[in-house]
C-alpha positions as CSV (number, residue, x, y, z in Angstrom):
1,M,14.8,151.9,-214.8
2,S,13.2,153.2,-217.6
3,E,11.3,156.7,-217.0
4,T,9.1,159.6,-217.7
5,E,11.9,162.4,-217.5
6,R,11.3,166.2,-217.6
7,V,14.3,168.5,-219.1
8,R,14.1,172.5,-219.3
9,G,16.7,173.6,-221.4
10,V,19.2,176.3,-222.7
11,L,20.8,176.0,-226.3
12,R,22.9,178.5,-228.5
13,I,23.8,177.5,-232.6
14,V,27.5,177.5,-232.7
15,N,29.6,176.8,-235.8
16,I,32.5,174.6,-234.8
17,T,35.2,172.8,-236.4
18,E,36.6,169.2,-236.1
19,E,40.3,170.9,-235.0
20,E,38.7,172.9,-232.0
21,A,35.6,170.3,-231.5
22,K,39.3,168.4,-231.1
23,L,40.8,171.1,-229.3
24,K,37.5,170.9,-226.3
25,C,37.8,166.6,-225.8
26,M,41.0,167.0,-225.4
27,E,40.0,169.7,-223.0
28,Q,37.6,167.5,-221.2
29,D,39.7,163.7,-221.5
30,I,37.6,162.7,-224.3
31,E,39.2,160.0,-226.6
32,R,37.3,159.2,-230.0
33,Y,36.7,155.9,-230.0
34,G,38.3,155.6,-233.7
35,D,39.2,157.1,-237.2
36,D,36.0,156.5,-238.4
37,I,34.2,159.0,-235.7
38,S,34.3,162.4,-236.2
39,W,35.2,164.8,-233.0
40,I,32.2,166.7,-234.2
41,D,29.7,163.4,-233.1
42,T,32.5,162.8,-230.4
43,L,32.5,165.6,-228.5
44,C,28.5,165.5,-228.6
45,D,28.3,162.1,-227.9
46,E,30.7,162.3,-224.3
47,S,30.5,166.5,-223.2
48,E,28.1,167.7,-221.6
49,S,28.8,171.2,-223.0
50,Y,27.9,170.1,-226.3
51,C,25.0,167.8,-228.5
52,C,24.5,167.8,-232.0
53,I,20.4,168.6,-233.6
54,D,19.5,167.3,-236.7
55,G,18.3,169.8,-238.4
56,V,20.4,172.3,-236.8
57,G,23.7,171.6,-236.4
58,V,26.4,171.8,-233.1
59,C,24.7,173.9,-230.4
60,A,26.9,174.5,-226.6
61,I,24.7,173.4,-223.7
62,E,23.6,177.0,-221.7
63,K,21.5,175.7,-219.8
64,I,19.7,172.3,-218.9
65,N,17.3,171.1,-215.4
66,R,14.0,169.5,-214.7
67,T,10.6,171.5,-215.1
68,D,7.3,170.8,-214.4
69,N,6.2,169.6,-217.5
70,L,3.5,167.5,-218.1
71,Y,3.1,167.5,-221.7
72,G,4.8,167.7,-225.3
73,C,8.0,169.5,-225.9
74,T,6.9,173.8,-225.9
75,L,10.3,174.9,-227.7
76,K,10.8,178.7,-228.8
77,M,13.7,179.4,-231.5
78,N,15.1,182.6,-232.3
79,D,18.7,183.9,-233.8
80,N,20.6,180.8,-232.7
81,I,19.0,180.5,-229.6
82,I,17.1,177.6,-228.7
83,E,14.8,177.0,-225.6
84,F,13.0,174.0,-224.8
85,D,11.1,172.8,-222.2
86,A,9.8,169.2,-222.6
87,I,8.6,165.8,-221.5
88,Y,9.7,162.3,-222.3
89,Y,9.7,158.3,-221.4
90,N,13.3,157.9,-221.3
91,G,13.5,154.2,-222.4
92,G,12.7,155.7,-224.9
93,A,14.0,158.6,-226.2
94,H,17.0,161.1,-225.4
95,W,15.8,164.7,-225.2
96,T,17.8,165.7,-228.9
97,E,15.1,163.6,-230.5
98,V,12.1,165.9,-228.6
99,V,13.8,168.0,-229.1
100,E,14.7,167.6,-232.8
101,D,11.2,166.9,-233.0
102,A,8.9,169.0,-232.5
103,I,11.6,171.7,-234.5
104,T,11.4,169.2,-237.4
105,K,7.4,169.9,-236.4
106,K,7.8,173.5,-236.4
107,R,9.4,174.2,-238.8
108,G,6.4,171.8,-240.8
109,S,4.0,174.7,-239.6
110,I,6.1,177.1,-240.8
């Protein structure tokens, strides 16, 4: 059942190679579902420790937990750290999409 989600987290932007992603997948017993899928995409899709954010790249998930946020997505970015506090309807989005949208809006206002 879909419901409203409230998530707060800290992401660290990382530079990761395909070989490093493969090793991290192997450490976590994550299998790739086809040769046409990269190890980086596999790591981001199947791991609880990494995500891919459009326009930013691969991020290590430093912290993620529930929040009491009541509206939208607040975002702080500096150097290679992204801090966010988001509310979204999980039937229509994932928290990564909410963060991507907030980054796009923030960059558009600069």
